[in-house]
C-alpha positions in Angstrom: 37.0 135.8 99.9 36.9 132.6 97.9 40.1 133.2 95.9 42.0 134.1 99.1 40.7 131.0 100.8 41.8 128.8 97.9 45.2 130.5 98.0 45.7 129.8 101.7 44.7 126.2 101.2 47.1 125.8 98.3 49.9 127.2 100.5 49.2 124.7 103.2 49.2 121.9 100.7 52.5 123.1 99.2 54.0 123.2 102.7 52.8 119.7 103.4 54.3 118.4 100.1 57.6 120.2 100.8 57.8 118.7 104.2 57.0 115.3 102.7 59.8 115.7 100.1 62.3 116.8 102.7 61.3 113.8 104.8 62.1 111.6 101.8 65.5 113.2 101.3 66.6 112.8 104.8 68.3 109.4 104.3 70.4 110.7 101.3 72.9 112.8 103.4 73.3 109.9 105.8 74.0 107.4 103.0 76.5 109.8 101.5 78.2 110.4 104.8 78.3 106.6 105.4 79.9 106.0 102.0 82.5 108.7 102.5 83.3 107.2 105.9 83.5 103.6 104.8 85.2 104.1 101.4 87.9 106.6 102.3 91.2 106.5 100.5 92.9 105.3 103.6 90.6 102.4 104.1 90.9 101.4 100.4 94.6 101.3 100.7 94.4 99.3 103.9 92.1 96.7 102.4 94.2 96.5 99.3 97.3 96.2 101.4 95.9 93.1 103.2 95.3 91.5 99.9 98.7 92.3 98.5 100.4 91.1 101.7 98.9 87.7 101.3 99.7 87.6 97.6 103.3 88.5 98.1 103.6 85.9 100.8 102.1 83.2 98.6 104.4 84.2 95.7 107.5 83.8 97.7 106.4 80.6 99.3 105.3 79.1 96.0 108.5 80.1 94.2 110.8 78.8 97.0 109.0 75.5 97.4 109.0 74.8 93.7 112.8 75.4 93.7 113.2 73.2 96.7 111.1 70.5 95.0 113.7 70.4 92.1 116.5 69.4 94.5 114.3 66.9 96.4 113.5 65.3 93.0 117.3 65.3 92.4 118.0 63.5 95.7 115.3 60.9 95.0 116.6 60.4 91.4 120.1 59.9 92.8 118.9 57.2 95.2 116.8 55.5 92.5 119.8 55.6 90.1 122.0 54.0 92.7 119.5 51.3 93.4 119.0 50.7 89.7 122.7 50.4 89.0 123.2 48.0 91.9 120.4 45.8 90.7 121.6 45.9 87.1 125.1 45.0 88.1 123.9 42.1 90.2 121.8 40.7 87.5 124.6 41.1 85.0 126.9 39.2 87.2 124.4 36.4 87.7 123.5 36.1 84.0 126.9 37.0 82.5 125.4 39.6 80.2 126.4 43.2 79.6 123.3 45.4 80.2 123.4 49.2 80.6 121.4 50.6 83.5 118.4 52.8 82.7 119.1 56.0 84.6 116.5 58.5 85.7 117.1 62.1 84.4 118.9 64.3 86.8 118.7 68.1 87.1 121.0 70.0 89.4 121.8 73.5 87.9 121.2 76.3 90.3 123.0 78.9 88.2 120.9 78.0 85.1 117.8 78.3 87.2 119.0 81.7 88.5 119.6 82.8 84.9 116.0 81.9 83.9 114.5 83.6 86.9 116.5 86.8 86.3 115.6 86.8 82.6 112.0 87.5 83.5 113.1 91.0 84.9 113.2 92.0 81.2 109.3 92.3 81.3 109.3 95.0 84.1 109.3 98.0 81.7 106.9 96.5 79.1 104.4 95.8 81.9 104.8 99.4 83.1 104.2 100.7 79.6 101.1 98.6 79.3 99.8 99.9 82.6 100.4 103.5 81.4 98.5 102.8 78.1 95.6 101.4 80.0 95.4 104.5 82.2 92.7 107.1 81.8 92.9 109.4 78.7 94.1 112.3 80.8 97.1 110.3 82.1 98.2 108.6 78.9 101.7 109.3 77.6 103.6 108.1 74.5 106.2 105.5 74.6 108.9 108.0 73.5 108.0 110.3 76.4 108.1 107.5 78.9 111.6 106.3 77.8 112.8 109.9 77.8 111.5 110.5 81.3 113.1 107.3 82.5 116.6 108.2 81.1 116.4 111.9 82.0 117.3 111.6 85.7 120.4 109.6 84.8 121.5 112.2 82.3 121.0 115.0 84.8 123.4 113.3 87.2 126.1 113.4 84.5 126.2 109.7 83.7 127.7 108.9 80.3 126.6 105.9 78.3 129.7 103.9 79.3 129.3 104.7 82.9 125.6 103.9 82.9 126.3 100.5 81.2 129.0 99.7 83.7 126.6 100.4 86.6 123.9 98.2 85.0 126.5 95.4 84.7 127.6 95.8 88.3 124.0 95.6 89.6 123.3 92.7 87.3 126.3 90.7 88.7 125.2 91.6 92.2 121.6 90.5 91.5 122.6 87.2 89.9 125.1 86.3 92.7 122.6 87.1 95.4 119.9 85.0 93.8 122.3 82.2 93.0 123.3 81.9 96.7 119.6 81.9 97.6 118.7 79.1 95.2 121.9 77.1 96.0 121.1 77.2 99.7 117.8 75.3 99.0 119.9 72.3 98.1 121.1 72.2 101.8 118.3 73.6 103.9 114.5 73.4 104.1 112.5 76.1 102.4 111.3 77.7 105.7 114.9 78.0 107.0 116.0 79.8 103.8 113.0 82.2 103.9 113.5 82.9 107.6 117.2 83.6 107.0 116.4 85.8 104.0 114.1 87.9 106.0 117.1 89.1 108.1 118.0 91.3 105.1 115.9 94.1 106.7 118.4 94.3 109.6 121.3 94.5 107.2 119.5 97.1 105.2 119.1 99.3 108.2 122.7 98.8 109.3 124.1 99.7 105.9 121.7 102.6 105.6 122.9 104.0 109.0 126.6 103.7 107.9 126.4 104.7 104.2 123.3 106.8 104.0 123.6 108.5 107.4 120.1 107.6 108.4 118.8 108.4 111.9 120.1 106.1 114.7 117.2 104.1 116.3 118.1 102.0 119.3 115.3 99.5 118.8 116.6 98.7 115.3 120.1 98.0 116.6 118.4 95.5 119.0 116.7 94.0 115.9 120.1 93.6 114.2 121.4 91.7 117.3 118.3 89.5 117.4 118.7 88.7 113.7 122.3 87.8 114.1 121.3 85.5 117.0 118.8 83.8 114.8 121.5 83.2 112.2 123.8 81.7 114.8 121.0 79.4 116.0 120.3 78.2 112.5 124.0 77.5 112.0 124.1 75.1 115.0 120.6 73.7 114.8 121.9 70.2 113.6 125.0 70.2 115.8 128.6 71.4 115.4 129.6 68.5 113.2 127.1 69.2 110.4 129.2 71.2 108.0 126.5 71.0 105.3 124.0 72.8 107.5 126.6 75.5 108.3 127.3 76.0 104.6 123.6 76.4 103.8 123.1 78.9 106.5 126.2 80.9 105.4 124.8 80.9 101.8 121.3 82.0 102.9 122.7 84.7 105.2 125.1 85.9 102.5 122.1 86.1 100.1 120.3 88.4 102.6 123.4 90.5 103.0 123.8 90.7 99.2 120.2 91.9 98.9 120.9 94.6 101.5 124.0 95.7 99.6 122.1 95.9 96.4 119.2 98.0 97.8 121.5 100.4 99.7 123.9 100.9 96.9 121.0 101.5 94.5 119.7 104.3 96.7 123.2 105.7 97.1 124.3 105.5 93.4 121.1 105.9 91.5 119.1 107.7 94.1 115.3 108.1 94.5 113.6 107.1 91.3 110.0 106.9 90.0 108.2 103.7 89.1 109.0 104.2 85.4 112.7 104.6 86.1 112.9 101.7 88.5 111.1 99.4 86.0 113.4 100.6 83.2 116.4 99.7 85.4 115.0 96.2 86.2 114.5 95.6 82.5 118.1 96.6 81.8 119.2 94.1 84.5 117.2 91.3 82.7 118.6 92.4 79.3 122.2 92.4 80.6 121.6 88.9 82.2 120.5 87.5 78.9 123.5 89.0 77.0 126.3 88.4 79.5 125.5 85.5 81.8 124.7 82.7 79.4 128.4 81.7 78.9 128.7 81.1 82.6 126.1 78.4 82.9 127.5 76.8 79.7 130.9 76.7 81.2 129.5 75.2 84.4 127.7 72.6 82.3 130.7 71.5 80.2 132.9 71.3 83.3 130.3 69.1 85.0 129.7 71.5 87.9 126.0 71.6 86.9 123.9 68.7 85.5 121.4 69.8 82.8 119.5 67.1 80.9 118.5 69.2 77.9 115.9 66.7 76.8 114.4 66.2 80.2 114.6 69.7 81.8 111.7 70.1 84.4 110.4 73.2 82.7 107.1 73.3 84.6 108.5 73.8 88.2 111.3 76.0 86.9 109.0 78.4 85.0 106.5 78.2 87.8 109.1 79.2 90.4 110.4 82.0 88.1 106.9 83.3 87.6 106.2 83.3 91.3 109.4 85.2 92.1 108.8 87.6 89.3 105.3 88.4 90.6 106.6 88.8 94.1 109.2 91.4 92.9 106.6 93.1 90.7 104.1 93.5 93.5 106.8 94.5 95.9 107.8 97.4 93.7 104.6 98.4 92.0 102.3 97.8 94.9 103.0 101.2 96.4 100.6 102.6 93.8 97.6 100.9 95.6 98.8 100.5 99.2 101.4 101.5 101.8 104.9 100.1 101.6 104.7 98.5 105.0 102.1 96.0 103.8 104.4 94.9 100.9 107.2 94.4 103.4 105.0 92.3 105.7 104.5 89.8 102.9 108.0 88.5 103.7 107.1 88.1 107.4 103.9 86.1 106.7 105.8 84.0 104.2 107.7 82.3 107.1 104.7 80.7 108.9 103.1 79.9 105.6 106.2 78.1 104.4 106.4 76.3 107.8 102.9 75.0 107.4 103.7 73.8 103.9 106.9 72.0 105.1 105.0 70.3 107.9 102.2 69.2 105.6 104.3 68.1 102.6 107.6 66.9 104.1 106.8 66.3 107.8 109.5 68.8 108.9 109.8 69.2 112.6 110.4 72.6 114.2 111.9 72.3 117.7 115.0 73.4 119.6 117.4 75.8 117.9 115.5 75.6 114.6 112.3 76.8 116.1 114.1 79.5 118.1 115.9 80.7 115.0 112.6 81.0 113.1 110.9 82.9 115.9 113.9 85.3 116.5 114.1 86.1 112.8 110.5 87.1 112.8 110.9 89.1 116.0 113.9 91.0 114.5 111.9 91.7 111.3 109.1 93.2 113.4 111.5 95.3 115.4 113.1 96.8 112.3 109.6 97.8 111.0 108.9 99.9 114.1 108.8 103.6 113.3 111.4 106.0 114.6 109.0 107.7 117.0 107.5 104.4 118.3 107.6 105.6 122.0 105.3 108.4 121.0 102.8 105.9 119.6 103.1 103.8 122.7 102.6 106.7 125.1 99.6 107.9 123.0 98.0 104.4 123.2 98.5 104.3 126.9 97.1 107.8 127.3 94.1 106.9 125.2 93.4 103.8 127.3 93.7 105.8 130.5 91.2 108.4 129.3 88.8 105.8 128.0 88.9 103.6 131.1 89.6 105.9 134.1 90.0 104.1 137.4 87.4 104.5 140.1 89.9 105.8 142.6 90.7 108.9 140.6 87.0 109.8 140.0 86.1 110.2 143.7 88.1 112.8 145.5 87.1 113.2 149.2 87.1 116.7 150.5 89.9 117.7 152.9 87.4 118.5 155.7 85.7 115.1 155.7 88.8 113.1 154.9 89.6 112.7 158.7 88.0 113.5 162.0 89.9 115.6 164.6 89.7 114.7 168.3 89.6 118.4 169.3 86.6 119.3 167.3 83.0 118.1 167.0 81.3 116.9 163.8 80.0 120.5 163.2 83.6 121.9 163.4 83.4 123.6 166.8 86.2 123.3 169.4 85.3 120.9 172.2 
């Protein structure tokens, strides 16, 4: 009996220890479920998207305001030079001496600035290759294979070398002209006005995609196109009808937005859907063609005095800072789809408008009122309307249905019975005939 009693006692001890261990392991499944719930792929991409949205907005605001500062410095230098020349001429007349005025250096070369900003596109494909080399061992590929995969889709479409080079040259010219109009418009308008006008490119993109790519017709997006055109008209007359300078700046900024839309739609129509490697390779070719082909243009503008470039006193710091900001904005706008959804990258342009407005108010005491404020607001409204999905009424009806199910009204919960809803005069309360 003693051995059996010991065995029974050991069995009870084992059960107690097992229950104790199971009690200790209870939090583990909860922690794992919590981690899986909080750190899903969707939430990771959402949180990363919020960060990239702010970074894209800061990149575009920083680049635009640095470019705008170049022309503000030019205007101040012109005023200082005029004052210096007048003072020197007056002192020469009084003293009867011939003294030359000491002039402040001037810089007014939008095409040269565009050439520098476009040159940085050459680094798209090298950065892509570096990212591939830093990938895990299972995803690493050789440089030869990456270049072959980047060129293979173009070869499959039957593009010869000459035809491919011609298309690269065409897109390079379109890119340079579009960015030149954007940078030149900063000499005439505030940075916020130019950014707000540039955001209307999403309306032009949809309109051209509907016409050339036969995309689905969405009525709300046509309304967005009308709203964006109204915003452009308000910007054109925000300083009155007589201000031709303002009208010219608005035309240049709107043409830059339209040129961006033409570039993107024609790229999809001619080149088609491409991978990140192929797109980065194409951007690198644009930067390379810009370096080889476009340098005689700014030299010709310099020698004909259309652009002022003081070679010894070029403001390299703001120029390179603006070029770097714009390059980072384009880089994140194209490569950010790896980490987040494309809509977050597009929203970066929308948040750039109020950020730039805050910078203009703080730095230059710019006032937003009247047609100017209405144009900024309408451009943002049109931008948001274009981003609405094609089946946005389904989302709206689903949200209203969810709210109705979650907060039911009290009148629908209580349904009185038909018998007690009214009292007949011919019957008693028990239902008998009087």
